[in-house]
C-alpha positions in Angstrom: -10.8 -21.5 -18.5 -13.9 -20.6 -16.9 -13.7 -20.4 -13.1 -16.1 -23.5 -13.1 -13.1 -25.7 -13.9 -13.1 -27.1 -11.5 -9.3 -28.9 -10.5 -8.2 -31.0 -7.1 -6.4 -29.9 -4.2 -2.6 -31.6 -4.4 -2.9 -35.5 -3.7 -6.7 -35.7 -3.4 -10.2 -35.9 -5.2 -11.3 -32.6 -3.2 -12.7 -29.9 -6.2 -12.0 -26.5 -5.3 -12.1 -23.7 -7.8 -8.8 -22.3 -9.8 -9.5 -18.9 -7.8 -10.2 -18.8 -5.1 -12.1 -16.3 -2.6 -10.8 -14.7 0.3 -12.9 -13.7 3.3 -10.3 -11.4 5.4 -11.9 -8.2 4.6 -15.7 -9.2 5.4 -16.8 -7.6 8.5 -15.5 -4.2 9.9 -14.0 -5.2 12.8 -10.5 -3.6 11.8 -11.5 -0.4 10.8 -11.8 -1.1 6.7 -13.5 -3.9 5.7 -16.8 -4.4 3.6 -20.0 -4.3 5.3 -22.4 -7.6 5.8 -24.8 -6.7 2.8 -21.2 -5.9 0.6 -19.8 -9.6 1.8 -23.2 -11.7 0.9 -23.6 -9.9 -3.0 -19.8 -11.0 -3.2 -20.2 -14.3 -2.0 -23.4 -14.4 -3.8 -21.6 -13.5 -7.5 -18.5 -15.6 -7.1 -21.1 -18.6 -6.4 -23.1 -17.3 -9.5 -19.6 -17.5 -11.8 -18.8 -20.8 -10.6 -16.2 -20.3 -7.7 -17.1 -23.0 -5.2 -14.3 -22.1 -2.7 -14.2 -19.8 0.2 -11.0 -19.2 2.2 -11.2 -17.7 6.1 -10.0 -17.5 9.6 -10.6 -17.2 12.5 -9.4 -14.3 13.6 -9.9 -12.6 10.4 -12.0 -9.8 11.8 -11.9 -11.0 14.8 -14.1 -13.9 13.7 -16.6 -12.0 12.0 -15.1 -13.2 9.0 -16.4 -16.6 9.7 -19.3 -15.6 11.3 -20.2 -13.8 8.0 -19.9 -17.6 5.4 -21.9 -18.9 8.5 -24.6 -17.3 8.2 -24.8 -16.4 5.0 -25.3 -20.2 4.5 -27.3 -20.9 7.2 -30.0 -18.0 7.1 -28.7 -15.7 4.2 -28.6 -16.2 1.2 -27.2 -19.6 0.4 -29.3 -21.3 3.4 -29.1 -25.0 2.4 -26.3 -24.9 -0.1 -23.4 -25.2 2.3 -23.0 -28.8 0.8 -22.2 -27.4 -2.5 -18.9 -24.6 -1.1 -15.7 -26.3 0.2 -15.2 -23.4 2.9 -12.0 -23.2 4.1 -10.5 -21.8 7.5 -7.6 -21.4 9.7 -6.0 -22.1 13.2 -3.5 -20.8 15.9 -4.6 -17.1 16.0 -5.1 -15.8 19.9 -8.5 -14.1 20.5 -8.2 -14.3 23.9 -5.7 -11.5 25.2 -3.5 -12.8 28.0 -4.9 -16.7 27.7 -1.2 -18.9 27.0 -3.5 -21.7 24.9 -5.4 -19.7 22.8 -3.5 -19.5 20.5 -1.5 -21.8 18.7 -0.9 -25.5 17.4 -0.9 -27.7 20.5 -4.1 -30.6 20.8 -5.6 -28.3 23.7 -5.7 -25.5 21.6 -6.5 -26.6 18.3 -9.6 -28.9 19.6 -11.2 -25.3 21.3 -10.4 -23.8 17.9 -12.0 -26.4 15.7 -15.1 -25.9 18.0 -15.8 -21.8 18.1 -14.9 -22.2 14.3 -18.0 -24.6 13.7 -20.2 -22.9 16.0 -19.0 -19.0 14.0 -19.7 -20.9 10.6 -22.6 -23.5 11.9 -21.4 -25.9 10.6 -21.2 -29.6 11.8 -17.6 -29.6 9.5 -14.8 -27.8 8.1 -14.1 -28.8 4.1 -9.9 -27.8 4.7 -8.1 -26.9 7.9 -4.9 -24.6 7.5 -2.2 -24.8 10.8 -2.3 -20.3 10.2 1.3 -20.5 10.5 4.4 -22.3 12.8 4.2 -22.6 16.0 7.8 -23.3 17.2 7.1 -24.6 20.9 4.8 -27.5 19.8 6.5 -30.6 18.8 4.2 -31.2 15.1 3.3 -34.6 15.9 1.6 -33.2 18.8 -0.4 -31.0 15.6 -0.6 -34.0 12.9 -1.8 -36.6 15.8 -4.8 -33.6 16.6 -5.7 -32.6 13.2 -5.6 -36.4 12.1 -8.5 -36.7 14.9 -10.1 -34.6 14.1 -10.1 -35.6 10.7 -11.5 -39.3 12.0 -14.2 -37.3 14.1 -15.9 -35.9 11.0 -15.0 -32.8 12.0 -12.0 -32.4 9.3 -12.7 -33.2 5.8 -8.9 -31.9 4.8 -6.2 -29.9 6.2 -3.5 -27.6 5.1 -0.1 -25.6 6.5 -0.2 -22.0 5.7 3.1 -20.2 5.7 5.2 -23.1 7.5 9.3 -23.4 6.1 9.5 -26.2 3.9 11.8 -28.4 5.5 9.0 -28.6 8.6 6.0 -29.4 5.8 8.3 -31.9 4.1 8.6 -33.4 8.0 4.7 -33.5 8.5 4.0 -35.0 5.5 6.7 -37.5 5.9 5.5 -38.4 9.8 1.4 -38.3 7.9 2.7 -40.8 5.4 5.0 -42.4 7.8 2.1 -43.1 10.7 -0.9 -43.7 8.8 -2.9 -40.4 9.7 -3.9 -37.6 7.5 -1.5 -36.4 5.0 -1.4 -32.6 4.2 -3.3 -32.0 1.2 -2.4 -28.0 0.7 -0.1 -25.3 1.1 -1.2 -21.8 1.2 1.6 -19.0 1.1 2.3 -15.6 -0.3 3.4 -15.9 -3.8 3.7 -13.2 -6.5 5.5 -11.4 -9.4 7.5 -9.6 -6.0 7.4 -12.3 -4.0 8.9 -15.4 -5.9 12.1 -16.7 -3.1 8.6 -19.4 -3.1 10.2 -20.5 -5.9 13.6 -22.1 -4.5 12.6 -24.2 -2.1 8.3 -24.5 -1.0 7.0 -24.7 -4.3 8.8 -27.7 -5.3 9.0 -29.0 -2.3 5.1 -28.6 -2.8 5.4 -30.6 -5.5 7.7 -32.9 -4.3 5.1 -33.8 -1.5 1.3 -33.8 -3.4 0.3 -30.6 -2.2 -2.0 -28.1 -4.1 -0.6 -24.4 -3.8 -2.8 -21.5 -2.5 -1.4 -18.9 -3.0 -2.2 -15.7 -0.7 -1.3 -11.6 -2.0 -1.3 -12.6 -6.0 -1.6 -8.8 -6.2 0.6 -7.4 -3.5 -2.0 -5.3 -1.3 -2.7 -3.8 -4.9 0.5 -2.6 -6.3 0.8 -4.8 -9.2 -2.5 -3.4 -9.6 -0.6 -0.4 -11.0 -2.6 2.2 -9.1 1.2 2.5 -7.8 2.8 4.9 -10.3 6.8 6.4 -10.1 4.7 10.1 -9.5 2.0 8.6 -6.9 0.3 6.5 -4.9 -3.5 5.9 -3.6 -4.4 8.1 -0.7 -4.7 7.3 3.2 -7.1 5.1 3.6 -6.8 3.1 0.2 -3.2 1.8 0.5 -1.5 -0.7 2.0 1.9 0.6 1.6 3.8 4.6 2.1 5.4 6.0 -0.4 8.8 4.6 1.9 7.6 0.8 1.5 10.5 -1.4 0.3 8.1 -2.5 -2.5 7.9 0.4 -4.1 11.2 0.5 -6.9 12.4 1.2 -10.1 12.2 -2.7 -10.0 8.7 -3.6 -9.9 7.9 0.0 -12.0 9.4 -2.0 -14.8 7.1 -4.7 -13.7 3.6 -3.0 -13.2 4.3 -1.2 -16.9 5.1 -4.2 -18.2 2.1 -5.8 -17.1 0.4 -2.7 -18.1 1.6 -3.0 -21.6 0.8 -6.4 -22.0 -2.7 -6.3 -20.6 -3.2 -3.3 -23.3 -2.6 -6.5 -25.7 -5.3 -8.6 -24.1 -7.7 -5.4 -23.7 -7.1 -6.7 -19.8 -5.8 -5.2 -16.5 -2.3 -5.5 -14.8 -4.2 -7.1 -12.2 -5.5 -9.3 -14.0 -2.6 -10.4 -16.0 -0.9 -10.0 -12.6 -3.1 -12.9 -10.9 -3.1 -14.9 -14.3 1.4 -14.7 -13.9 0.2 -16.5 -11.1 -2.1 -18.8 -12.4 -0.2 -20.5 -14.5 2.6 -21.7 -12.3 3.1 -25.2 -12.1 1.7 -26.3 -9.4 -0.6 -23.7 -8.2 -3.7 -25.0 -8.1 -6.4 -21.4 -6.7 -5.4 -18.7 -6.6 -6.8 -16.6 -3.5 -8.4 -13.2 -4.4 -9.8 -10.9 -2.4 -12.3 -8.2 -2.6 -13.7 -5.0 -0.3 -15.4 -4.1 -3.6 -17.8 -5.5 -6.4 -15.8 -3.8 -8.4 -12.8 -5.2 -7.6 -13.6 -9.2 -7.4 -15.2 -8.5 -11.5 -12.1 -7.3 -12.3 -10.4 -10.7 -11.1 -12.6 -12.5 -12.3 -11.9 -12.1 -15.7 -8.0 -12.7 -14.8 -9.5 -16.5 -15.6 -9.7 -15.4 -19.2 -6.6 -13.6 -20.4 -3.7 -16.2 -22.3 -0.4 -15.4 -22.3 1.2 -15.6 -24.4 5.1 -17.8 -23.3 7.1 -14.7 -25.0 5.3 -12.2 -22.1 5.3 -14.8 -19.4 8.7 -15.0 -20.1 9.3 -10.9 -20.0 8.1 -10.7 -16.7 9.8 -13.7 -15.5 12.8 -12.2 -16.7 12.0 -8.9 -14.4 10.9 -10.4 -11.5 13.2 -12.8 -11.2 14.7 -13.5 -7.5 17.4 -13.6 -5.9 19.9 -16.8 -5.8 19.9 -17.9 -2.1 22.2 -20.9 -1.2 22.3 -23.6 -2.0 20.9 -23.2 -5.4 23.1 -20.7 -6.1 25.9 -22.7 -6.1 24.5 -25.8 -7.4 23.5 -24.0 -10.6 27.3 -24.1 -10.7 27.9 -27.6 -9.9 26.1 -28.2 -12.6 28.2 -28.6 -15.3 30.8 -31.3 -12.5 27.6 -33.8 -13.4 26.5 -33.2 -16.5 30.7 -33.8 -17.0 31.3 -31.1 -19.8 28.1 -32.9 -21.9 26.1 -31.2 -23.9 22.4 -30.3 -21.5 19.9 -28.8 -23.7 21.9 -28.2 -26.5 23.9 -26.4 -24.5 27.4 -26.8 -23.5 28.6 -27.6 -20.5 32.2 -26.7 -19.2 34.0 -29.1 -16.1 33.6 -27.4 -13.7 36.6 -28.0 -11.2 36.9 -29.1 -7.5 40.3 -28.1 -7.0 42.5 -25.4 -8.6 44.3 -26.6 -12.2 48.0 -25.2 -11.1 49.6 -23.7 -8.5 49.0 -20.2 -9.8 45.5 -20.4 -9.3 44.3 -19.5 -5.8 41.3 -19.7 -4.2 
């Protein structure tokens, strides 16, 4: 499937490329990242390959990431082509130390954050405006109504949530439908072979609520590229995790070993296999790929052509299976009580007893 095999994002008509270019590394304000020149080259290469979806945030590199994108489409290599791109940005991060209304999801903050992002992006509208994460101090109806007003004003085309509990997303979406406000169309969450707990609630919720999922950190900060091994880790400045990280376990290395083995069968890198595993998951619309270097972008883009077999996917699923959480593991145990000892999918089930069978059986 080529990068220009566009997909609709959630329950909307917005067409996006199956990979989204994450731009958190655009700018050097955090002490690492990509220069403006390198960032422009990365955007150009992504677009020439067929990509049309860019993701940023007001707080990325202290606002410079938005400026880089704005300059690119205003007076840079992409001048005059702003309408050919789908630009997503986020509000909620506070750029003003000491200002209690500088961040959050209140009406005041959302309006001001939107105006500032529009100025930095040098555009009249934002294609997709994300709530970066949940602000538990602001009523969700205030947030949703403010976002609906921005859509009605033409400053925002679509809205989505990032890093928010499933129950809160469901509440917001139900409220929007009930009151006739603009609904959410997308959900941005961390999802990878090393972060699969989202499969318990967030992923099925997104499918049920009509939200297209855009996973972030599908390579878990580089761990799934294979550059972290049992024997060594990348040098200082080239790594995100130290040797004592809770993610660098034998389970992780077994997954990486499988990625390399499967990659060899496809003449692909471990990173490409890990990216394709995520992109193949039901409900995933567009995976967010980040790149500080052109070589990283090119390697990531090549993942779109990897065709994993059912057996290879099943192997990765088994190695990376997340621990069960309540009530899901409990409901799996209750399945026989629902099935009544019948055969489901060819597998016989034993009736589940809700009480001891006799006085000798105690709970």
